[in-house]
C-alpha positions as a printed Julia matrix, in Angstrom:
279×3 Matrix{Float64}:
 125.92   89.05  52.67
 127.92   91.87  54.22
 128.02   93.65  50.84
 124.27   93.29  50.55
 123.96   94.85  54.02
 126.08   97.77  52.76
 123.71   98.13  49.7
 120.73   98.14  52.07
 122.36  100.8   54.22
 123.02  102.95  51.16
 119.45  102.7   50.12
 118.29  103.49  53.66
 120.45  106.68  53.67
 119.3   107.73  50.26
 115.59  107.63  51.24
 115.93  109.99  54.26
 116.42  113.29  52.38
 113.82  112.52  49.81
 111.27  111.57  52.55
 112.02  114.66  54.51
 111.83  116.95  51.44
 108.43  115.38  50.39
 107.07  115.76  53.95
 108.21  119.49  54.09
 106.44  120.27  50.84
 103.15  118.66  51.85
 100.73  119.85  54.55
 101.67  118.6   57.91
 100.23  115.02  58.38
  98.85  113.55  61.53
 101.7   111.98  63.51
 101.63  108.2   63.7
 101.11  106.78  67.18
 104.22  105.83  69.16
 105.25  102.41  68.35
 106.35   99.7   70.8
 107.07   96.17  69.97
 109.1    92.97  70.82
 110.13   90.43  68.13
 111.77   87.03  68.27
 113.29   85.24  65.33
 115.23   82.03  64.58
 117.93   81.44  61.95
 116.93   79.6   58.81
 120.51   79.51  57.46
 123.74   81.22  58.43
 127.5    81.2   58.33
 130.28   82.07  60.78
 133.87   82.82  59.96
 136.43   83.21  62.77
 139.54   81.61  64.33
 137.48   78.51  65.13
 135.98   77.99  61.7
 136.48   78.99  58.04
 132.74   79.08  57.45
 130.62   76.84  59.62
 126.79   76.54  59.02
 125.17   78.56  61.77
 121.99   78.5   63.64
 120.75   80.67  66.45
 118.12   83.12  67.42
 117.49   86.78  68.4
 115.13   88.97  70.28
 114.61   92.69  69.92
 112.54   95.19  71.79
 112.01   98.89  70.82
 109.81  101.76  72.0
 109.24  105.21  70.67
 108.96  107.7   73.58
 107.48  111.16  72.81
 109.07  113.84  74.97
 107.92  117.47  74.66
 106.79  117.05  71.14
 109.86  115.03  69.88
 110.16  111.34  69.55
 112.99  109.35  71.15
 113.56  105.62  70.81
 115.06  103.09  73.16
 116.03   99.57  71.94
 117.6    96.4   73.03
 118.82   93.68  70.63
 120.34   90.3   71.62
 121.59   87.97  68.91
 123.06   84.47  69.32
 125.01   82.46  66.76
 125.42   78.67  67.27
 127.82   76.56  65.27
 130.24   73.63  65.53
 133.99   73.7   65.61
 135.06   70.39  64.21
 138.56   68.88  64.86
 140.11   65.4   65.04
 140.72   64.21  68.6
 144.48   63.83  68.24
 145.49   65.54  71.54
 143.96   67.12  74.69
 142.68   70.63  74.79
 145.24   73.13  75.85
 147.87   75.84  74.99
 150.78   74.07  73.24
 153.92   74.52  71.15
 153.31   71.19  69.52
 150.04   71.62  67.55
 150.0    69.21  64.61
 150.55   71.25  61.38
 147.34   71.62  59.26
 145.06   70.15  62.01
 141.79   72.0   62.27
 142.04   71.79  66.14
 144.97   74.26  66.02
 143.37   77.66  66.91
 145.19   81.03  66.92
 145.22   82.4   70.49
 144.5    85.87  71.85
 147.83   87.76  71.75
 149.35   85.61  69.04
 151.02   88.78  67.54
 153.08   89.01  70.72
 153.86   85.41  71.08
 154.96   85.11  67.52
 157.27   88.02  67.92
 159.39   85.81  70.3
 158.65   82.25  69.21
 158.89   80.57  65.83
 156.6    78.76  65.52
 154.35   80.44  68.18
 152.04   78.57  70.5
 148.48   77.65  69.66
 145.38   76.58  71.36
 144.38   73.0   70.6
 140.58   72.76  70.66
 138.64   69.56  70.12
 135.31   69.42  68.51
 132.86   71.76  70.5
 129.46   73.39  70.12
 130.43   77.13  69.93
 128.29   80.12  70.74
 128.89   83.74  70.01
 126.44   86.51  71.09
 126.06   90.31  70.45
 123.95   92.45  72.69
 123.14   96.07  71.65
 121.46   98.75  73.74
 120.63  102.06  72.03
 119.11  105.5   72.61
 118.13  107.34  69.47
 116.4   110.62  68.32
 114.04  110.85  65.37
 115.41  112.66  62.28
 112.39  112.65  59.95
 109.1   114.46  60.55
 106.81  111.48  59.93
 108.76  108.33  58.87
 110.42  106.42  61.7
 114.14  107.12  60.96
 116.43  107.62  63.94
 120.05  108.18  64.68
 121.53  107.18  68.06
 124.28  106.17  70.37
 124.67  102.69  71.58
 126.6   100.19  73.7
 127.5    96.69  72.46
 128.63   93.55  74.38
 130.26   90.76  72.39
 130.54   87.35  74.14
 131.35   83.69  73.55
 131.36   80.26  75.36
 134.83   78.99  74.6
 138.42   79.21  75.63
 137.7    81.53  78.58
 137.53   84.56  76.19
 136.29   87.69  77.96
 133.19   89.64  77.29
 134.11   92.73  75.21
 132.18   95.92  75.1
 132.23   99.45  73.64
 130.32  102.54  72.49
 129.22  103.39  69.08
 126.47  105.03  66.95
 124.04  104.06  64.26
 121.02  104.66  62.02
 117.69  102.85  62.57
 114.48  102.6   60.49
 111.81  101.05  62.64
 109.1    98.94  60.98
 105.74  100.68  60.42
 103.53   98.17  62.08
 100.47  100.33  61.49
 100.78   99.2   57.84
 100.35   95.74  56.41
 103.76   95.52  54.87
 106.86   97.47  56.04
 110.68   97.64  55.52
 113.05   98.12  58.45
 116.74   98.1   58.93
 119.6    99.39  61.1
 123.32   99.68  60.9
 125.63  100.31  63.86
 129.35  100.98  64.23
 131.21  100.45  67.52
 134.69  101.95  67.45
 136.58   99.99  70.13
 134.9    96.9   71.57
 137.43   95.38  74.09
 137.94   93.29  77.13
 140.68   92.16  79.47
 142.36   88.67  79.14
 145.1    86.96  80.99
 147.17   84.56  78.87
 148.19   81.15  80.09
 150.86   80.7   82.83
 153.51   78.33  81.52
 157.19   78.21  82.15
 157.84   77.7   78.46
 156.46   81.17  77.86
 159.23   82.84  79.93
 158.5    86.53  80.4
 155.22   86.26  78.44
 153.76   83.88  81.05
 150.49   85.19  82.45
 150.7    88.37  80.23
 147.63   90.48  80.15
 146.05   91.41  76.78
 143.22   93.86  75.73
 141.7    92.23  72.67
 139.89   94.97  70.78
 137.81   95.24  67.63
 135.89   97.6   65.38
 132.4    96.1   65.31
 129.81   96.58  62.61
 126.33   95.22  63.14
 123.33   95.25  60.73
 119.73   93.96  60.56
 117.42   94.56  57.49
 114.1    92.96  56.86
 110.42   93.14  56.2
 107.45   92.76  58.54
 103.81   91.76  57.66
 101.23   92.88  60.18
  98.17   90.66  60.65
  94.88   92.48  60.26
  92.95   93.28  63.51
  95.65   91.57  65.59
  98.67   93.06  67.56
 100.86   90.42  65.79
 103.38   90.61  62.93
 105.72   88.2   61.08
 109.26   89.01  60.07
 111.88   88.0   57.54
 115.32   89.44  57.92
 119.01   89.38  57.03
 121.09   90.01  60.14
 124.79   89.83  61.08
 127.87   91.46  62.37
 131.54   91.88  61.44
 134.47   92.31  63.88
 137.81   93.63  62.66
 140.79   93.31  65.02
 142.44   96.48  66.27
 144.78   94.79  68.88
 145.53   91.28  70.26
 142.43   89.63  68.79
 142.97   86.14  67.37
 141.15   86.81  64.12
 138.54   88.94  62.43
 135.04   87.51  62.59
 131.9    87.61  60.69
 128.4    86.32  61.33
 125.42   86.29  58.99
 122.04   84.79  59.14
 118.75   84.66  57.22
 116.09   84.67  59.97
 112.27   84.36  60.32
 110.24   85.2   63.32
 107.22   86.95  64.82
 106.45   89.87  67.11
 103.89   91.54  69.19
 103.16   95.31  69.11
 101.8    97.21  72.02
């Protein structure tokens, strides 16, 4: 699915110069009205890969709001996108949750901890988190400000801020800046394609490791887990005639690659369906 997202991104980038050239050659068309909408969707099917799971079935939901804002003859766009991924970490209940040097080999409950690179440099084998079965939840929030780059079509480039969160193991919220390209849906048409791709260079947070005598000088050590984050969302909308309502089918996800101290790379992907309201 991540390769499919890259293909969609390539198609999105290829269309921009052709659209701009065609619009330059033609008489100036009447600008489309500024677009404002909110959309909510739910996951039909999805997958998660990270330190908790090698590919758990994933549910979840998302909400996105965007608004074009004309300022002195030029369109800007503000957007907010929240995405939640729900899945189950499954492990046999062989011991209590906790940080341990005695994790049973091959047990699915043994989870790589934040800072394992540092621990493993001093201990062999290194410590692990034992995590019994739990309902896990990851989330990504993106906030962006973008400027229009095509005369008529709704193509934008922008800067953004991402926040990455989870509900397990006391992991910190991680955040960072990035940039992206965004094609808004054309809700003044019956059927429309939309898509966006964002890159965040250093999404990081602060985490204090366990305080244990067995860790020696590494007890209570502070870590800064950091990731390169790539987020994408491609889909189609169908706008109902004579109503300010549209339906949506999309492929959405993200990928986080460890820079420092992170327990694992992570990937989420979901096929989603939803509906929205245009204003």
